[in-house]
BAFI-3210 file (N, C-alpha, C; in Angstrom, 3 decimals, decimal comma, padded with zeros to 6 digits):
// residues 283
n [1|2|3|4|5|6|7|8|9|10|11|12|13|14|15|16|17|18|19|20|21|22|23|24|25|26|27|28|29|30|31|32|33|34|35|36|37|38|39|40|41|42|43|44|45|46|47|48|49|50|51|52|53|54|55|56|57|58|59|60|61|62|63|64|65|66|67|68|69|70|71|72|73|74|75|76|77|78|79|80|81|82|83|84|85|86|87|88|89|90|91|92|93|94|95|96|97|98|99|100|101|102|103|104|105|106|107|108|109|110|111|112|113|114|115|116|117|118|119|120|121|122|123|124|125|126|127|128|129|130|131|132|133|134|135|136|137|138|139|140|141|142|143|144|145|146|147|148|149|150|151|152|153|154|155|156|157|158|159|160|161|162|163|164|165|166|167|168|169|170|171|172|173|174|175|176|177|178|179|180|181|182|183|184|185|186|187|188|189|190|191|192|193|194|195|196|197|198|199|200|201|202|203|204|205|206|207|208|209|210|211|212|213|214|215|216|217|218|219|220|221|222|223|224|225|226|227|228|229|230|231|232|233|234|235|236|237|238|239|240|241|242|243|244|245|246|247|248|249|250|251|252|253|254|255|256|257|258|259|260|261|262|263|264|265|266|267|268|269|270|271|272|273|274|275|276|277|278|279|280|281|282|283]
n.u [-187,092|-184,113|-182,802|-179,565|-176,763|-173,600|-171,224|-168,306|-165,108|-162,595|-159,518|-156,215|-153,577|-153,345|-155,435|-155,284|-157,125|-158,910|-159,736|-160,489|-162,689|-164,372|-164,682|-165,865|-168,434|-169,462|-169,698|-171,756|-173,868|-174,215|-174,967|-177,296|-178,975|-179,516|-180,707|-183,711|-185,253|-183,870|-185,229|-187,600|-188,110|-186,828|-184,627|-181,386|-180,157|-180,436|-180,035|-177,042|-176,401|-177,313|-175,998|-173,223|-173,467|-174,065|-171,548|-169,832|-170,485|-169,032|-166,389|-164,544|-163,693|-162,063|-163,456|-165,897|-166,421|-164,326|-161,972|-158,674|-155,775|-154,468|-151,234|-150,869|-152,535|-155,075|-158,487|-159,819|-162,143|-163,545|-165,708|-167,730|-170,649|-172,499|-175,263|-176,464|-178,294|-178,899|-176,447|-175,003|-172,820|-171,661|-169,614|-167,369|-164,754|-161,987|-163,154|-163,702|-164,931|-167,021|-169,839|-170,964|-170,041|-171,238|-173,852|-173,868|-172,977|-175,322|-177,102|-175,637|-175,991|-178,213|-177,787|-176,731|-173,673|-171,875|-169,556|-167,605|-165,046|-163,350|-163,551|-165,656|-167,536|-168,065|-169,524|-171,650|-172,729|-173,362|-175,509|-177,479|-177,588|-176,330|-175,000|-172,392|-169,230|-166,472|-164,641|-162,405|-161,033|-159,992|-158,022|-157,235|-155,938|-153,989|-152,305|-151,429|-150,028|-147,922|-147,047|-147,985|-149,492|-152,777|-154,743|-157,179|-159,872|-160,947|-164,599|-167,289|-169,957|-172,059|-175,310|-178,056|-181,391|-185,031|-186,027|-184,172|-182,114|-178,917|-176,538|-173,483|-171,581|-168,798|-166,680|-164,084|-161,608|-159,078|-155,609|-154,007|-151,664|-150,849|-149,714|-150,949|-153,589|-153,633|-155,608|-157,805|-158,530|-161,226|-163,093|-163,278|-163,999|-162,246|-162,243|-165,187|-167,940|-170,495|-173,010|-175,974|-175,371|-173,392|-171,611|-169,278|-166,814|-164,344|-161,065|-157,974|-154,570|-154,708|-153,411|-152,862|-155,289|-156,193|-154,254|-154,661|-157,367|-159,473|-162,320|-164,106|-162,643|-163,478|-166,007|-166,744|-165,486|-167,673|-169,737|-168,884|-169,581|-168,506|-168,612|-169,326|-167,678|-165,478|-164,554|-163,755|-161,600|-159,907|-159,094|-158,141|-155,576|-154,621|-153,719|-152,273|-149,821|-149,236|-148,623|-150,298|-151,760|-154,497|-158,254|-161,746|-165,212|-167,759|-170,744|-173,264|-175,809|-177,364|-176,914|-175,038|-171,966|-168,850|-165,440|-162,610|-159,235|-155,769|-154,295|-153,471|-155,681|-159,406|-161,998|-165,381|-168,650|-171,437|-175,475|-177,761|-180,576|-181,489|-179,553|-176,309|-173,046|-169,517|-166,182|-164,952|-165,662|-164,867|-165,875]
n.v [025,155|023,905|020,521|019,623|017,034|016,386|013,979|012,306|010,061|010,221|011,706|011,574|010,138|009,116|006,267|002,642|001,932|000,200|000,300|002,858|002,956|001,387|002,734|004,956|003,603|002,824|005,278|006,623|004,693|004,882|007,589|007,740|005,994|007,895|010,054|010,017|010,443|012,779|014,610|014,242|015,676|014,981|016,131|017,894|017,430|014,509|013,213|013,539|012,215|009,639|009,076|008,936|007,019|004,800|004,826|004,372|001,643|000,512|-001,267|-000,178|002,236|004,541|004,441|003,330|000,451|-000,012|000,898|002,159|001,006|001,895|002,250|000,010|-001,625|-001,619|-000,272|002,946|004,812|008,151|010,834|013,487|015,803|018,407|020,702|023,467|024,898|025,158|025,656|023,765|021,678|018,052|015,568|012,606|010,983|008,831|006,231|002,814|-000,268|000,302|000,309|002,361|005,286|007,839|007,641|007,792|010,357|011,561|011,443|012,701|015,236|016,357|016,544|017,657|017,310|017,354|016,550|013,818|011,468|008,309|006,145|007,163|007,856|005,442|004,423|005,986|005,301|002,508|002,813|003,752|001,681|001,331|-000,269|-002,289|-003,637|-005,386|-003,895|-004,169|-004,976|-007,837|-007,220|-004,873|-005,613|-007,039|-005,483|-003,566|-005,526|-005,657|-003,413|-001,207|001,582|001,960|002,546|003,487|005,876|008,398|009,551|011,670|014,030|016,536|018,383|020,157|020,770|020,703|022,650|024,559|023,980|023,528|020,650|019,058|016,114|013,959|011,149|008,998|006,598|007,361|008,150|005,920|003,636|005,768|007,090|006,134|008,032|010,179|012,757|012,954|015,387|015,153|015,261|017,950|021,315|022,066|020,251|019,639|021,597|023,819|025,971|028,440|029,372|028,046|024,730|022,440|019,508|017,831|015,994|014,149|015,138|015,189|016,969|019,027|019,887|020,860|022,996|024,599|025,132|024,688|024,006|025,413|028,096|028,000|028,032|030,408|032,194|032,138|033,349|035,701|036,819|036,193|034,301|030,642|029,321|030,945|031,251|028,757|028,698|030,580|029,493|027,261|028,119|028,785|026,742|025,350|027,091|026,918|024,369|022,605|019,317|018,034|017,929|019,169|018,754|021,161|023,129|025,514|027,752|028,441|026,529|026,097|024,448|023,214|021,724|021,705|020,612|019,748|017,341|014,636|013,216|013,706|011,941|011,994|012,615|013,812|014,864|016,711|018,151|015,662|014,976|013,424|013,565|013,128|012,423|010,651|011,007|013,258|015,636]
n.w [-053,153|-054,833|-054,077|-053,038|-053,106|-052,203|-051,899|-050,540|-051,087|-049,885|-050,305|-051,991|-053,718|-056,989|-058,001|-059,045|-062,413|-062,065|-059,370|-059,022|-060,824|-059,433|-056,862|-057,775|-058,735|-056,333|-054,903|-056,538|-056,337|-053,443|-053,389|-054,807|-053,801|-051,455|-052,674|-053,536|-051,110|-050,023|-052,215|-051,850|-049,587|-047,281|-044,208|-044,618|-042,624|-041,722|-044,396|-044,682|-042,477|-043,216|-045,639|-044,927|-043,045|-045,023|-046,519|-044,434|-043,834|-045,952|-046,906|-048,640|-048,055|-045,891|-043,305|-040,445|-041,333|-043,272|-041,814|-041,267|-039,620|-036,258|-034,943|-032,874|-034,074|-033,648|-034,302|-034,545|-034,325|-035,639|-036,120|-036,945|-036,940|-038,320|-037,820|-040,049|-039,818|-037,061|-036,193|-034,999|-033,729|-033,245|-032,320|-032,237|-030,942|-031,627|-030,846|-030,072|-031,480|-032,616|-034,847|-036,412|-036,029|-036,956|-036,276|-033,836|-033,337|-034,334|-032,381|-030,522|-030,942|-030,304|-027,632|-024,261|-023,920|-026,461|-027,710|-027,612|-026,361|-026,852|-024,243|-023,114|-025,178|-026,010|-023,711|-023,888|-026,594|-026,018|-023,995|-025,805|-027,268|-029,602|-032,393|-032,088|-033,437|-034,428|-036,523|-037,983|-040,981|-042,971|-044,783|-043,835|-041,491|-042,767|-043,707|-041,483|-040,447|-041,975|-041,867|-043,405|-044,831|-045,461|-048,435|-048,447|-048,357|-046,064|-045,293|-046,361|-046,439|-047,772|-047,677|-049,293|-048,456|-049,438|-047,961|-047,732|-045,848|-044,766|-044,344|-042,715|-042,853|-041,680|-041,529|-040,264|-040,355|-039,453|-040,032|-040,291|-038,874|-037,012|-034,025|-030,760|-029,729|-031,058|-032,658|-035,256|-037,626|-038,371|-036,456|-035,745|-036,282|-038,149|-039,995|-040,650|-041,185|-041,004|-041,869|-042,252|-044,601|-045,858|-046,261|-045,500|-045,821|-045,077|-046,240|-046,370|-045,334|-042,146|-040,144|-041,850|-042,604|-040,160|-039,666|-041,757|-040,954|-042,546|-043,414|-042,099|-042,750|-045,400|-045,304|-043,640|-045,781|-047,526|-045,901|-045,728|-048,129|-050,526|-053,350|-053,705|-055,543|-056,327|-053,886|-053,076|-055,105|-054,133|-051,745|-052,379|-053,814|-051,707|-050,202|-051,941|-051,837|-049,213|-048,925|-047,922|-048,054|-049,134|-049,451|-050,099|-049,984|-050,862|-050,286|-050,858|-049,902|-052,274|-053,880|-055,301|-055,776|-054,909|-055,533|-054,000|-054,257|-053,373|-053,488|-055,619|-056,480|-055,665|-054,451|-055,377|-055,540|-056,944|-056,793|-058,372|-059,280|-059,985|-061,614|-062,375|-061,130|-061,421|-060,322|-061,766|-064,270|-065,124|-064,462]
ca.u [-185,329|-183,806|-181,966|-178,497|-176,255|-172,251|-170,389|-166,797|-164,877|-161,347|-158,523|-154,896|-152,923|-154,011|-155,435|-155,484|-158,030|-160,034|-160,233|-161,242|-164,106|-165,122|-164,888|-167,110|-169,500|-170,097|-170,349|-172,903|-174,931|-174,815|-175,708|-178,791|-179,911|-180,057|-181,460|-185,180|-185,481|-183,857|-185,931|-189,081|-188,233|-185,837|-183,827|-180,254|-179,092|-180,783|-179,475|-176,029|-176,107|-177,884|-174,940|-172,286|-173,655|-173,729|-170,167|-169,078|-170,486|-168,753|-165,008|-163,911|-163,617|-161,566|-164,448|-166,438|-165,936|-162,877|-161,186|-157,325|-155,421|-153,347|-149,710|-151,105|-153,566|-156,458|-159,423|-160,176|-162,828|-163,700|-166,807|-168,772|-171,860|-173,065|-176,569|-176,122|-179,508|-178,567|-175,071|-174,710|-171,837|-171,251|-168,334|-167,069|-163,342|-161,150|-163,992|-163,238|-165,879|-168,538|-169,831|-171,536|-169,824|-171,914|-174,949|-173,781|-172,945|-176,579|-177,815|-175,305|-176,133|-179,370|-177,613|-175,936|-172,287|-171,767|-168,243|-167,135|-163,934|-162,815|-164,467|-167,038|-168,112|-168,526|-170,489|-173,252|-173,368|-174,127|-176,728|-178,209|-177,926|-175,934|-174,649|-171,069|-168,804|-165,095|-164,679|-161,413|-161,354|-158,737|-156,876|-156,594|-155,075|-152,681|-151,364|-150,958|-148,912|-146,573|-146,849|-148,050|-150,705|-153,723|-155,278|-158,902|-160,073|-161,909|-165,864|-168,117|-171,360|-172,888|-176,490|-179,158|-182,563|-186,015|-186,301|-182,939|-181,117|-177,602|-175,865|-172,299|-170,583|-167,560|-166,360|-162,939|-160,757|-157,585|-154,444|-153,336|-150,467|-150,520|-149,692|-152,202|-154,389|-153,746|-157,086|-158,083|-159,398|-162,668|-164,000|-163,390|-164,510|-161,604|-162,968|-166,480|-168,697|-172,067|-173,863|-177,185|-174,759|-172,421|-171,222|-168,011|-166,197|-162,624|-160,503|-156,804|-153,789|-155,577|-152,626|-152,897|-156,634|-156,249|-153,415|-155,699|-159,010|-160,340|-163,794|-164,442|-162,422|-164,093|-167,529|-166,458|-165,677|-168,818|-170,518|-168,294|-170,186|-167,791|-169,241|-168,577|-166,640|-164,412|-163,713|-162,920|-160,300|-158,884|-158,711|-157,097|-154,682|-153,625|-153,485|-150,863|-149,163|-148,901|-148,279|-151,486|-152,259|-156,225|-159,592|-163,097|-166,574|-168,526|-172,121|-173,825|-177,487|-178,068|-177,115|-173,745|-170,913|-167,312|-164,605|-161,327|-158,302|-154,274|-153,892|-153,489|-157,134|-160,473|-163,239|-166,431|-170,146|-172,819|-176,586|-178,347|-181,917|-181,558|-178,307|-174,943|-171,472|-168,706|-164,754|-164,634|-166,262|-163,856|-166,754]
ca.v [025,108|022,323|019,864|019,000|016,044|015,843|013,044|012,165|008,846|010,683|012,308|011,220|009,476|008,396|004,866|002,176|002,514|-000,646|000,951|004,454|002,574|000,633|003,831|005,916|003,009|002,790|006,345|006,914|003,878|005,479|008,787|007,495|005,539|008,885|011,328|010,062|011,068|014,353|015,250|014,284|016,633|014,853|017,122|018,000|016,749|013,065|012,864|013,419|011,023|008,456|009,111|008,637|005,594|003,946|004,962|003,467|000,199|-000,069|-001,395|000,758|003,766|004,721|004,994|002,275|-001,042|000,148|001,700|001,894|000,501|002,198|001,557|-000,990|-002,641|-001,505|000,789|003,851|005,757|009,387|011,294|014,319|016,233|019,634|021,383|024,548|025,976|025,449|026,045|023,022|020,786|017,028|014,647|011,319|010,927|007,900|005,161|001,542|-001,104|001,033|000,097|003,603|006,247|009,077|007,583|008,538|011,583|012,203|011,306|013,774|016,680|016,813|016,518|018,934|017,023|017,134|016,031|012,768|010,807|007,101|005,096|007,956|008,059|004,155|004,054|006,659|004,046|001,332|003,512|004,242|000,542|001,568|-001,465|-002,527|-004,458|-005,237|-003,140|-004,350|-006,215|-008,801|-006,611|-003,808|-006,401|-007,681|-004,021|-003,229|-006,587|-005,545|-001,827|-000,525|002,338|001,759|003,767|004,041|007,461|009,142|009,904|012,699|014,455|017,960|018,445|021,291|020,044|021,240|023,908|025,345|023,793|022,826|020,001|018,251|014,942|013,302|010,000|008,435|005,340|008,042|008,085|004,759|003,539|006,870|007,053|006,277|009,399|011,129|013,262|013,522|016,814|014,680|015,405|019,308|022,186|022,485|019,286|019,471|022,770|023,939|027,285|028,534|029,702|026,778|023,720|021,592|018,230|017,758|014,902|014,105|014,960|015,838|017,938|020,221|020,635|021,677|023,999|025,663|025,247|024,516|023,803|026,794|029,011|028,204|028,568|031,990|033,166|032,304|033,989|037,246|037,187|035,536|033,025|029,544|028,744|032,124|031,202|027,567|029,056|031,088|028,538|025,900|028,881|029,164|025,684|025,211|028,048|026,562|023,177|021,593|018,349|017,940|018,441|019,316|019,234|022,471|023,365|026,756|027,911|028,834|025,098|026,505|023,278|022,860|020,396|021,944|019,653|019,674|016,336|014,004|013,114|013,773|011,073|012,836|012,400|015,121|014,793|017,873|018,252|014,243|014,662|012,769|014,188|012,434|012,712|009,645|011,267|014,354|016,514]
ca.w [-053,268|-055,577|-053,396|-053,935|-052,589|-052,544|-050,956|-050,970|-050,636|-049,653|-051,095|-051,951|-054,446|-058,053|-057,527|-060,297|-062,864|-061,916|-058,339|-059,318|-061,457|-058,217|-055,842|-058,652|-058,562|-055,346|-054,667|-057,232|-055,778|-052,176|-053,791|-055,576|-052,730|-050,754|-053,351|-053,534|-049,800|-049,917|-053,223|-051,265|-048,393|-046,030|-043,963|-045,002|-041,641|-042,065|-045,483|-044,701|-041,379|-043,803|-046,491|-043,974|-042,480|-045,893|-046,629|-043,181|-044,004|-047,238|-046,619|-049,806|-047,719|-044,536|-042,204|-040,352|-041,649|-044,005|-041,437|-041,173|-038,236|-035,599|-034,623|-032,228|-034,445|-033,133|-035,086|-033,340|-035,210|-035,451|-036,944|-036,801|-037,856|-038,251|-038,430|-040,439|-039,199|-035,903|-036,160|-033,858|-034,005|-032,576|-032,550|-031,709|-031,288|-031,238|-030,215|-030,496|-031,433|-032,818|-036,465|-037,173|-035,111|-037,162|-035,518|-032,230|-033,491|-034,592|-031,110|-029,361|-031,717|-029,380|-026,372|-023,758|-023,887|-027,699|-028,202|-026,592|-027,002|-026,266|-023,359|-022,442|-026,262|-026,181|-022,645|-024,343|-027,592|-025,322|-023,408|-026,846|-027,942|-030,879|-033,074|-031,571|-034,091|-034,772|-037,711|-038,867|-042,307|-043,405|-045,690|-042,821|-040,501|-043,369|-044,119|-040,329|-039,879|-042,921|-041,401|-044,799|-044,566|-046,217|-049,288|-048,486|-047,771|-045,294|-046,187|-045,959|-047,145|-047,385|-048,570|-049,331|-048,650|-050,147|-047,029|-047,994|-044,887|-044,863|-043,080|-043,026|-041,830|-041,873|-040,611|-040,860|-039,282|-038,921|-040,785|-040,185|-038,248|-036,194|-032,288|-029,947|-028,979|-032,072|-032,992|-036,678|-038,160|-038,976|-035,488|-035,570|-037,153|-039,291|-040,993|-040,993|-040,766|-042,023|-041,067|-042,684|-045,710|-046,522|-045,650|-046,039|-045,520|-045,364|-046,285|-046,727|-044,117|-040,985|-039,621|-042,594|-042,534|-038,883|-039,574|-042,288|-040,541|-044,215|-043,556|-041,398|-043,829|-046,595|-044,934|-043,404|-047,034|-048,218|-045,110|-045,902|-049,437|-051,662|-054,229|-053,514|-056,548|-056,152|-052,278|-053,385|-055,832|-053,445|-050,815|-053,030|-053,849|-050,300|-049,886|-052,779|-051,162|-047,949|-049,084|-047,367|-048,922|-048,813|-050,300|-049,641|-050,623|-050,218|-050,774|-050,241|-049,919|-053,506|-054,525|-055,581|-055,078|-055,488|-054,948|-054,225|-053,553|-053,607|-053,741|-056,696|-056,527|-054,695|-054,946|-055,006|-056,489|-056,599|-057,326|-058,391|-060,003|-060,665|-062,399|-061,449|-061,658|-060,679|-060,451|-062,642|-065,634|-065,651|-064,456]
c.u [-185,181|-182,630|-180,783|-177,480|-174,669|-171,834|-169,038|-166,382|-163,308|-160,598|-157,230|-154,216|-153,688|-153,877|-155,517|-156,807|-159,130|-160,553|-160,717|-162,671|-164,626|-165,436|-166,088|-168,740|-170,044|-170,632|-171,565|-174,042|-175,216|-175,680|-177,109|-179,612|-180,606|-180,744|-182,825|-185,501|-185,372|-184,751|-187,333|-189,287|-187,555|-184,791|-182,249|-179,383|-179,328|-180,000|-177,928|-175,615|-176,387|-176,788|-173,945|-172,204|-173,471|-172,351|-169,388|-169,349|-170,009|-166,933|-164,232|-163,329|-162,938|-162,612|-165,318|-165,809|-164,742|-161,998|-159,550|-157,135|-154,457|-152,091|-149,869|-152,074|-154,899|-157,459|-159,945|-160,638|-163,323|-164,884|-167,294|-169,784|-172,109|-174,180|-176,384|-177,129|-179,172|-177,499|-174,576|-173,642|-171,605|-170,209|-168,179|-165,490|-162,508|-162,078|-163,473|-164,721|-167,197|-168,789|-170,236|-171,205|-170,548|-173,244|-175,029|-173,459|-174,747|-177,511|-177,014|-175,466|-177,399|-178,788|-176,661|-174,431|-172,374|-170,686|-167,824|-166,035|-163,876|-164,181|-165,753|-167,807|-168,698|-169,464|-171,887|-173,483|-174,123|-175,321|-177,680|-178,667|-177,653|-174,970|-172,869|-170,612|-167,225|-165,126|-163,261|-161,540|-159,756|-157,743|-156,108|-155,461|-153,591|-151,809|-150,844|-149,758|-147,687|-146,347|-146,609|-149,361|-151,574|-153,967|-156,706|-158,987|-161,473|-163,430|-166,476|-169,130|-171,552|-174,161|-177,299|-180,362|-183,490|-186,349|-185,085|-181,982|-180,037|-176,915|-174,340|-171,894|-169,494|-167,357|-164,934|-162,555|-159,246|-156,636|-154,024|-152,026|-149,841|-150,266|-150,955|-152,556|-154,111|-155,077|-156,955|-158,756|-160,977|-163,808|-164,011|-163,845|-163,708|-161,696|-164,134|-167,393|-169,624|-172,682|-175,156|-176,563|-174,250|-172,373|-170,166|-167,502|-165,321|-162,013|-158,942|-155,669|-154,376|-155,010|-152,749|-154,165|-156,656|-155,415|-154,176|-156,903|-159,576|-161,494|-164,221|-164,061|-162,960|-165,731|-167,487|-166,140|-166,951|-169,820|-170,184|-169,056|-169,612|-168,621|-168,595|-167,577|-165,493|-163,705|-163,219|-161,762|-159,332|-158,196|-157,736|-155,626|-153,656|-153,119|-152,165|-149,768|-148,290|-148,426|-149,159|-151,816|-153,860|-157,156|-160,772|-164,068|-167,263|-169,584|-172,682|-175,089|-178,063|-177,828|-175,549|-172,500|-169,564|-166,520|-163,177|-160,202|-156,815|-153,614|-153,885|-155,126|-158,104|-161,568|-164,487|-167,574|-170,999|-174,132|-177,319|-179,319|-181,741|-180,331|-177,221|-174,004|-170,528|-166,983|-164,160|-165,009|-165,513|-164,574|-166,253]
c.v [023,737|021,795|019,737|018,343|016,034|015,129|012,772|010,705|009,063|011,248|011,750|010,849|008,986|006,935|004,025|002,059|001,443|-000,021|002,081|003,903|002,234|001,676|005,037|005,173|003,168|004,141|006,891|006,054|004,533|006,766|008,556|006,812|006,843|009,927|011,295|010,857|012,553|014,847|015,486|014,743|016,033|015,996|017,167|016,855|015,178|012,613|012,934|012,188|009,592|008,197|008,663|006,980|004,319|003,766|004,443|001,992|-000,230|-000,039|-000,585|001,560|003,500|005,187|003,595|001,284|-001,153|000,822|001,330|001,687|001,337|001,605|000,340|-002,201|-002,459|-000,241|001,614|004,938|007,421|009,817|012,801|015,016|017,652|020,226|022,732|025,122|026,409|026,099|025,471|021,924|019,634|016,210|013,478|011,194|009,765|006,733|003,823|000,833|-000,728|000,998|001,537|004,678|007,743|008,903|008,244|009,963|012,519|012,548|012,545|015,241|017,282|016,823|017,534|018,584|016,459|016,466|015,028|012,144|009,362|006,311|005,726|007,777|006,396|003,846|004,885|005,599|003,013|001,869|003,640|003,028|000,366|-000,107|-001,487|-003,593|-004,320|-004,743|-003,261|-005,555|-006,946|-007,944|-005,254|-004,447|-006,792|-006,373|-003,470|-004,449|-006,165|-004,019|-000,988|000,365|002,096|002,652|004,220|005,200|007,640|009,907|011,120|013,092|015,838|017,785|019,654|020,608|021,118|022,552|024,831|025,367|023,037|021,865|019,522|017,090|014,519|012,093|009,323|007,333|006,088|007,741|006,882|004,644|004,842|006,185|007,070|007,488|010,455|011,493|013,781|014,825|016,478|015,157|016,723|020,102|022,539|021,278|018,980|020,651|023,307|025,343|027,213|028,911|029,007|025,742|022,931|020,580|018,000|016,277|015,238|014,261|015,819|017,114|019,177|020,723|021,365|023,072|025,115|025,921|025,271|024,568|025,217|027,831|028,997|028,853|029,891|033,167|033,545|033,336|035,491|037,844|036,961|034,230|031,953|029,048|029,716|031,469|029,807|028,000|029,320|030,425|027,735|026,644|028,823|027,884|025,045|026,069|027,607|025,089|022,186|020,721|017,794|018,290|018,550|019,223|020,202|022,689|024,762|026,904|028,071|027,434|024,872|025,212|023,476|021,815|020,660|020,913|020,127|018,368|015,503|013,744|013,228|012,875|011,381|012,232|013,453|014,520|016,081|018,079|016,697|014,295|014,455|013,510|013,629|012,721|011,724|010,059|012,470|015,587|017,749]
c.w [-053,753|-054,640|-054,057|-052,721|-052,923|-051,347|-051,510|-050,212|-050,121|-050,896|-050,606|-053,337|-055,712|-057,717|-058,951|-061,020|-062,331|-060,221|-058,240|-059,972|-060,453|-057,302|-056,564|-058,695|-057,418|-054,770|-055,398|-056,607|-054,431|-052,506|-054,223|-054,940|-051,818|-051,473|-053,440|-052,098|-049,595|-050,924|-052,721|-049,947|-047,387|-045,831|-044,408|-043,935|-041,594|-043,154|-045,371|-043,570|-042,286|-045,032|-045,595|-043,548|-043,961|-046,209|-045,497|-043,221|-045,177|-046,846|-047,437|-049,144|-046,175|-043,660|-041,686|-040,494|-042,420|-043,212|-041,247|-039,786|-037,658|-035,283|-033,689|-032,682|-034,421|-034,429|-034,204|-034,368|-034,725|-036,550|-036,277|-037,451|-037,539|-038,858|-038,880|-040,069|-038,126|-035,475|-034,865|-034,282|-033,086|-032,768|-031,546|-031,766|-030,635|-030,326|-031,119|-030,587|-031,678|-034,213|-036,939|-036,232|-035,688|-036,570|-034,139|-032,313|-033,666|-033,223|-030,166|-030,005|-030,927|-027,677|-025,695|-024,064|-025,443|-028,472|-027,207|-027,196|-026,262|-025,537|-022,952|-024,016|-026,414|-025,121|-023,404|-025,504|-026,879|-024,831|-024,385|-027,395|-029,614|-031,215|-032,685|-032,710|-034,338|-036,359|-038,751|-040,047|-042,205|-044,017|-044,603|-042,191|-041,459|-043,332|-042,745|-040,011|-040,826|-042,666|-042,598|-044,486|-045,786|-047,290|-049,446|-047,852|-046,907|-045,909|-045,610|-046,765|-046,943|-048,088|-048,147|-049,306|-049,150|-049,443|-047,019|-046,796|-045,291|-043,765|-043,902|-041,988|-042,502|-041,183|-041,197|-039,924|-039,036|-040,376|-041,355|-039,721|-037,279|-034,569|-031,887|-029,451|-029,978|-032,570|-034,404|-036,800|-038,283|-037,716|-034,899|-036,445|-038,372|-040,343|-041,302|-040,396|-041,611|-041,012|-042,039|-044,347|-046,681|-045,837|-046,285|-045,155|-045,969|-045,453|-046,682|-045,359|-043,365|-040,675|-040,642|-042,557|-041,429|-039,011|-040,676|-042,062|-041,844|-044,103|-043,090|-042,056|-044,781|-046,342|-044,448|-044,693|-047,601|-047,514|-045,417|-047,341|-050,650|-052,334|-053,805|-054,387|-056,441|-054,769|-052,533|-054,120|-054,881|-052,343|-051,395|-053,386|-052,846|-049,840|-050,627|-052,326|-049,895|-047,991|-048,411|-048,390|-048,601|-049,886|-049,568|-050,615|-049,982|-050,775|-050,169|-050,619|-051,224|-054,168|-055,265|-055,121|-055,667|-054,855|-054,875|-053,455|-054,187|-053,760|-055,245|-057,083|-055,397|-055,517|-054,615|-055,908|-056,193|-057,570|-057,126|-059,580|-060,634|-061,386|-061,743|-062,212|-060,704|-061,048|-061,606|-064,087|-065,998|-065,418|-063,297]
res [x|x|x|x|x|x|x|x|x|x|x|x|x|x|x|x|x|x|x|x|x|x|x|x|x|x|x|x|x|x|x|x|x|x|x|x|x|x|x|x|x|x|x|x|x|x|x|x|x|x|x|x|x|x|x|x|x|x|x|x|x|x|x|x|x|x|x|x|x|x|x|x|x|x|x|x|x|x|x|x|x|x|x|x|x|x|x|x|x|x|x|x|x|x|x|x|x|x|x|x|x|x|x|x|x|x|x|x|x|x|x|x|x|x|x|x|x|x|x|x|x|x|x|x|x|x|x|x|x|x|x|x|x|x|x|x|x|x|x|x|x|x|x|x|x|x|x|x|x|x|x|x|x|x|x|x|x|x|x|x|x|x|x|x|x|x|x|x|x|x|x|x|x|x|x|x|x|x|x|x|x|x|x|x|x|x|x|x|x|x|x|x|x|x|x|x|x|x|x|x|x|x|x|x|x|x|x|x|x|x|x|x|x|x|x|x|x|x|x|x|x|x|x|x|x|x|x|x|x|x|x|x|x|x|x|x|x|x|x|x|x|x|x|x|x|x|x|x|x|x|x|x|x|x|x|x|x|x|x|x|x|x|x|x|x|x|x|x|x|x|x|x|x|x|x|x|x|x|x|x|x|x|x]
***
C-alpha cells in the first residue's frame, strides 16, 4: 500500500500573502518531517500523533503553543485521536497547562476511560509525566486584552500507512473569547473520525461541524460505497445549503483524498508517493 499523509492548519478567511506563505512553508516542513517514517512503515496512528504534536509546537497554529484564549484569558485545549483499524476514539476536553494534548490522547486510546475533561485530564497527564507548560503566547495575550479573536487555525492530520491502516487526529485551542465550559468539536466524532474505510479531521466553526456531524458523515458516506471525491462534493453542497462554515481533510483506504471547505480558505498539505500538494500552489 502506498502511504498518504494529509495535514491541515485550520480554515477561515483569507490571510495576507506573507502569512499564507508562512503557513504553507510550515505545513510543508512538518509533512516532510513525518513522511520518511510513514514511508518506512510507521503506523498511521503514530504518524497523525507525530504530525499533530509538531503542529501543536508551532505558534502559527491554534493548538498547543499557538492556542487562542477564552473570555477569561485562559488557554483551554482540546484534542482527539481515532484509530481507524480498531475504530477506537480518545479525547481531551478543555485541559489547561498541557503542552501537547494529543500525547494524552495517545495514552488514553489504550485505556478504559478514553475521553477526559478539565482537571481529570490534567491529573492523568501528570500521572503519565507529560510536559506541562503555559502555552499562551505574547500575541495571544495581546489579542485577548484587546478582545480580538485570533486568526490562527485548528490543526489536524489523517494518514494511510503501508499496511492500509487509517487514523485521524485533531487539536485546538478553541474559537477564542468563548464562554468558559464551551466544548469544541475537535474532541468529538463530529470533528475527528476514522474507520478502516476512511478518515477525516475538521476545522472551522465548531458548532456548525457538530450540527452537520461532518467527519462521521463523510466517513459514513465512504463506508456506504460512495467514492471519497464524490462524497466530499456531496457534503460540501450540503454545507453550502445549510450555511455551515467549515472545512475538512479526508482520506480513504485506496489513497484518495479530498479537502472540501465552505470557508474562504482551508490551509492544507498532502504528501503521496513523495509528491507534495499544497493549498498555496492551487492544487
